[in-house]
C-alpha positions in Angstrom: 13.4 14.0 8.5 10.2 15.6 10.1 7.1 15.1 9.2 6.5 18.5 6.2 10.1 17.3 4.0 9.1 13.5 4.4 5.9 14.6 2.8 7.5 16.6 0.4 10.2 14.4 -0.7 8.7 10.7 -1.4 5.9 13.1 -3.4 9.2 14.2 -5.3 10.0 10.6 -5.9 6.2 9.3 -7.1 5.8 12.4 -9.0 9.3 11.5 -10.9 9.4 8.0 -11.3 5.5 6.7 -11.8 6.1 6.8 -16.1 8.2 3.1 -15.2 6.5 2.2 -11.7 5.4 -0.7 -12.9 7.8 -1.9 -15.2 10.1 -1.9 -12.2 8.1 -2.8 -9.6 8.1 -6.3 -11.8 12.6 -5.8 -12.0 13.0 -5.1 -8.5 10.8 -8.0 -6.4 10.8 -10.2 -9.6 7.5 -10.0 -9.9 6.5 -11.0 -6.7 4.5 -8.8 -5.9 1.8 -9.7 -8.5 2.1 -12.8 -6.1 1.9 -11.1 -2.8 -0.8 -9.1 -4.0 -3.6 -12.5 -5.0 -2.8 -13.3 -2.1 -4.1 -11.2 0.2 -7.2 -11.4 -2.4 -7.8 -14.4 -1.2 -7.4 -13.6 2.2 -9.3 -10.6 2.5 -12.5 -12.6 0.8 -14.3 -10.0 -1.0 -17.8 -10.3 -1.7 -20.1 -8.8 -3.8 -21.2 -5.5 -4.2 -18.4 -4.6 -1.1 -17.2 -1.1 -1.3 -13.3 -0.8 -0.9 -10.4 2.3 -0.4 -7.7 2.1 -2.0 -4.6 3.9 0.0 -1.7 5.5 -1.6 -3.2 3.6 -5.4 -0.6 4.0 -6.8 -1.0 3.2 -10.7 -4.1 1.2 -9.5 -3.4 -2.3 -9.9 -4.9 -2.8 -6.5 -8.0 -0.6 -7.2 -8.9 -2.9 -10.6 -7.9 -5.9 -8.4 -10.3 -4.7 -5.4 -13.1 -3.8 -7.9 -13.5 -6.6 -9.7 -13.9 -8.5 -6.4 -16.6 -7.0 -6.2 -18.8 -7.1 -8.8 -19.9 -3.6 -8.8 -19.2 -2.4 -5.6 -17.8 1.4 -4.9 -14.7 1.4 -5.4 -11.6 4.2 -4.8 -8.8 4.9 -4.9 -7.2 7.9 -3.6 -3.2 8.9 -4.4 -1.4 11.9 -3.3 0.6 11.9 -7.1 -0.9 13.2 -9.2 0.8 11.7 -12.7 0.8 8.9 -10.3 -3.0 8.9 -10.7 -3.3 10.0 -14.4 -1.2 6.6 -15.4 -4.1 4.6 -12.7 -6.8 6.7 -14.3 -5.9 5.0 -17.9 -6.2 1.9 -17.2 -9.8 2.0 -15.6 -10.5 3.9 -18.5 -9.1 1.2 -21.0 -10.3 -1.5 -18.9 -14.4 0.5 -18.9 -14.7 0.8 -14.9 -14.4 4.2 -15.0 -18.4 4.1 -13.7 -17.1 2.4 -10.3 -13.9 3.0 -9.6 -13.4 6.9 -8.0 -10.2 8.5 -8.2 -9.5 11.2 -5.4 -6.0 13.5 -5.4 -5.9 13.1 -2.0 -4.0 13.3 1.3 -3.8 9.4 2.7 -3.5 10.9 6.5 -6.1 13.1 6.1 -9.2 11.1 4.3 -12.2 13.2 2.9 -14.2 10.7 3.8 -16.9 10.3 6.7 -16.6 8.0 8.9 -18.0 4.0 8.0 -17.9 4.4 5.3 -15.8 1.6 3.7 -16.6 -2.5 3.7 -12.5 -2.8 3.0 -9.7 0.2 3.1 -6.0 -0.9 2.4 -2.5 0.2 1.3 0.0 -0.9 -0.9 3.2 -0.5 0.0 2.1 2.7 0.9 2.7 3.1 4.8 6.3 3.5 5.2 6.3 6.1 3.0 3.7 8.3 5.1 4.9 10.7 7.9 3.0 9.6 10.6 1.8 5.8 10.5 -0.4 6.1 13.6 -2.2 8.9 11.8 -2.8 6.8 8.6 -3.9 3.7 10.0 -6.8 6.2 12.7 -8.1 7.5 9.6 -8.2 3.9 7.9 -10.1 2.9 10.7 -12.7 5.6 11.0 -13.6 5.5 7.6 -14.1 1.6 7.7 -17.4 0.9 8.7 -18.2 -1.8 11.9 -16.5 -5.0 11.1 -15.0 -4.2 8.1 -11.9 -4.5 7.4 -8.2 -2.7 7.0 -5.1 -4.5 5.0 -1.9 -3.1 4.1 0.2 -4.8 2.4 4.6 -3.8 2.9 7.9 -4.5 2.4 9.2 -6.0 5.8 12.7 -7.5 7.2 13.3 -10.8 7.0 15.1 -12.0 10.3 16.4 -15.3 9.7 20.0 -15.5 8.1 21.8 -16.2 5.1 18.4 -14.9 3.9 17.9 -11.7 5.3 22.0 -10.5 4.7 21.4 -12.0 1.0 17.8 -9.6 0.9 19.9 -6.2 2.3 23.1 -7.0 0.0 20.2 -6.7 -2.3 18.0 -3.7 -1.5 20.3 -2.0 0.2 23.3 -1.9 -3.1 22.1 -3.5 -6.0 18.6 -2.0 -5.7 19.1 1.6 -6.6 22.3 0.8 -9.1 19.1 -1.0 -11.3 16.8 1.9 -11.2 19.8 4.1 -12.5 20.1 1.7 -14.9 16.9 1.3 -15.7 15.9 4.6 -15.7 18.3 7.0 -14.6 16.0 6.9 -11.2 19.3 6.7 -8.9 18.5 8.5 -5.9 14.5 8.0 -6.1 15.4 4.7 -5.6 18.1 5.2 -3.2 14.8 5.9 -1.1 13.3 2.7 -1.1 15.9 1.1 1.6 15.5 3.9 3.4 12.0 3.7 3.8 12.4 1.1 5.3 15.0 1.5 8.3 12.5 2.7 10.3 9.4 1.2 9.5 8.0 -1.5 12.2 8.7 -5.2 11.3 6.2 -8.0 10.9 5.2 -8.1 14.8 6.1 -4.4 15.7 2.9 -3.3 12.7 0.5 -5.9 14.4 1.1 -4.1 17.8 0.0 -0.8 15.9 -3.2 -2.1 14.9 -4.2 -3.0 18.1 -3.1 0.0 20.0 -5.0 2.0 17.5 -8.3 -0.7 17.9 -8.6 -3.1 15.5 -9.5 -6.6 16.1 -8.4 -10.4 15.4 -5.1 -8.6 14.1 -3.9 -11.1 12.2 0.0 -10.5 9.8 1.3 -13.1 7.5 5.0 -12.7 6.5 5.3 -13.8 2.8 7.9 -14.8 0.7 10.8 -15.2 4.2 9.4 -12.2 5.3 10.6 -9.9 2.5 6.2 -8.5 2.5 4.1 -9.2 5.6 0.1 -8.7 5.4 -1.9 -7.5 8.3 -5.2 -7.3 8.5 -7.3 -6.0 11.0 -11.1 -5.9 12.2 -13.3 -3.1 13.7 -15.6 -3.5 16.4 -18.8 -3.6 16.2 -19.3 -1.4 18.6 -16.9 0.9 17.1 -18.3 4.1 16.2 
């Protein structure tokens, strides 16, 4: 699938599953995605007043968590799916965080922000869906401040048996069926295992972080390697 085709396909997938996205995340991950995000937030150590940009923010759960952690820090959520953003905006309004959080309809590969703008740039369960991973990581690095961090929380590839075999059976065979049963979306949820096939594993993604110039790169496997957290720091001498 070429870049334009992937972008069009992924956009259509997320536009269509937006209304049931949060519910299906809970079901398909057995609610582990919330524990993974809490672990990530502990590792990030967001300080009061620090700014964050959350890419592929979807329905804005991580965006909201970043805003709350920073107290009054500027927080921006960006996504290319208008339907997902509409659900996220409703959450933000309900929590009274509209003055702190700004939602942007945009492209993670072409960020509409100046260089060195944020203390943190995050992407949660979205990097495997972008057409160009390197371009996205370079954009994340560009807009994060020197000394700031780029953070990726994403599905990964377990490598030990028998867990690996059980996981791939669930992910490739059962998960799309669950999408069909619960929300009548078989083809859309078949995209999830397809999107992971060519995605870098734990160590390969860490190397991509280093390739784009991030320093002190750390990678953490989560739940037996089902997911992974990557954190890299932008050097203070990098403009």
